[in-house]
C-alpha positions, 0 to 999 in steps of 0.5 A: 705478870698477874695471874690472868696474864700468866694463865693466858700465856700458859694456854697459848703455849699449850695450844701451840704444842697441839698445833705442832702435832695435830690430832685426829679425834672426832666427838661430833656425833653420838656414834656407838663405839666398836666395843658397843657394836660387838655386844650385838654381833650375835644378832647377825652371826648367831640368831637362827630363824627356824620358823619363817611364819610370824605370830600373825602367820605372815611368811617373813620372807615374802611380801606383806606385813606393812605394819610389822610382824605381830611379835615386833609390834608387841615388843616395841609396844612395851617401850612405847606404852602402846598396844600392838595395834597402836604400833608400827615397825619401820626400818633402821631409822626413826628419823625416817618415820619422823620425816614421813609424819612431817611430810605427810602432814605438810603435803599429802594428808587431807587438809594438809598444813601447807594448804592452810591459810595460817601460814607459814607453818610453825613448830615449837623447838625446845632448845638446846635440842637435836640438830637433826630435828631442826634440819628436817623442819628447815628442809620442809619449810617449817618455821622454827620457834625456839623455846628454852629448856628449864631442866625438866622440859620446855618452859611450859608457860611460854609453850602454852601461851604460844600454841593457844594464840597461834593456829599456824603453830602445828606441833613440836618436838620433844626428846622426853628422856635424857634430852639430846644434848642437855640430858634432862628429862621432862617432869610429870607436870610437864607431861600433863601440861603438854597432853592437856594444853589448849592449842589454837590448831586442832591438828596440833602434833607432839613428836615424842622422840624417845630415843634414849628410853632405856639408855641409862648411865647411872643406878638412878634409872629415870622414869617419866609419865606416859604421855600417850595415856595422859593425852587420851585422858585429856581428850587428845588421843591423836596429839602424840606420835612416839618414836623409838629405835634400836640404833643405840641398842643393837646395830645402827646400820641394821636396826629397827624403829617403831612408831606408837600412836592412836590407831587412827594415826597408825592407819593413816601413816600405814596408808602413806607408807603403802604408796612407797613400799610393801613392807619393811624388813620383816626378817630383821624384825624377827631377828631383833625379837629373838635377840631382845626378847623382852623388857628384862633382856633389853635392860640387861643388854643396856647395862652392858652398854652402860658399862662401856659408856659410864666411864667416859661420862665420869671422865669428862666430869672429872677433867672439867671439874679439875680445870674449872671447879672452884674459883674457875667455875665462871668459865664454863658450865656442863651437864652430868647426865643420868642417861643418853649420849651427850654432855652439853657445855655452856660457855661464856657468851660469844665463846663457843664458835671460837672454841670449836674452831680452835679445836678443829684447827688441832684435829679435834672435831666437835659438833658445830657450836650452837647446832642445838638451836634452830638454824644454828642460831644462838645469839649468846654463842655459848652452846657446845655438844660433846659426844664421847661414845665413839672415842676410847678413854685415852682419846677422850682424855687427850681431847678433853685436856685440849678442850680445857686449854681452848676454853681457857684461851678463848675465855681469857682473851674475851673477858678482861675481868676474870 
């Protein structure tokens, strides 16, 4: 029996043992663990509001304050590089703000995209990317155009060519820092090219989802150039709308989100929201301001998150390196992110779906294979996202060892010459 046959038999035997005793582990979504949630319990239990007036003299218990309270706009402006006037505070979900921007531009603004003769409306989708971005676009009937990532952002030669020639391409999503799921960050050159590029659509938008702006995993805290200032400098002040939230900073179910943009865009979106609500939760905004306080307090708080998360990412790399380092490195490649919540696996072609299916059959849930691509369509079938935040280190070790067995099994069955 040659080495390959022996290794394949061993993988089959190991997998059979997992089948006999199925597990119950989920690594499908980037959910903060209970240990992380406890870091912010005092937000609810200990933060006392002894003054019901905001800094701009709003009674936070009452109606009013659609843009958010002044102190919240100032605090979140420090994360978005915007002034208070360029910042709007939302509820616990930045996704809601993104969807609102898309739906407004698609249907309700003056000269909406859906009324354009340049149809169908299209969006550039840097891939692998965030599956919830793609689901929003698909739901709204916006055609998605995948553009590969390079390690420092989207392939700008492709992006620039597409947007300069096609007026039906109305925008793009970008996760600029610690991209979901690859972990990469955009370079300063990419920021400038995005801010300054010529677009055939004069109402082209960049939705800048800065979900992981302070979510570092190493001592090298990546900083990227401010695209908002760059866009202004290139004469495109309305091009970029930024988003951030406390979902992975405090309590996802009771957080605060923020949008940063030109005052024109902020006022337009406030008008849109004004048809739906009087204000978002101002008491929660006040709690978050008292809890997070300033940039240095936020940084110290996020170091506590890092203390919990970093060992999990280190453990993933160690286990994958032990199984697939050296002569076995042709089986799978993986990212070692400096921040964010995910590790991205690139398997051999036509292996990812089967690997995820085998994992599911033994009780380990992963994000669907290739979900990071628009429509879940990846001709290479080689993309798997790992989300280790919610599981314990013990569960993570078990899941990763099982994953290595599944990668072995599928790869060896599909490729004869390994």
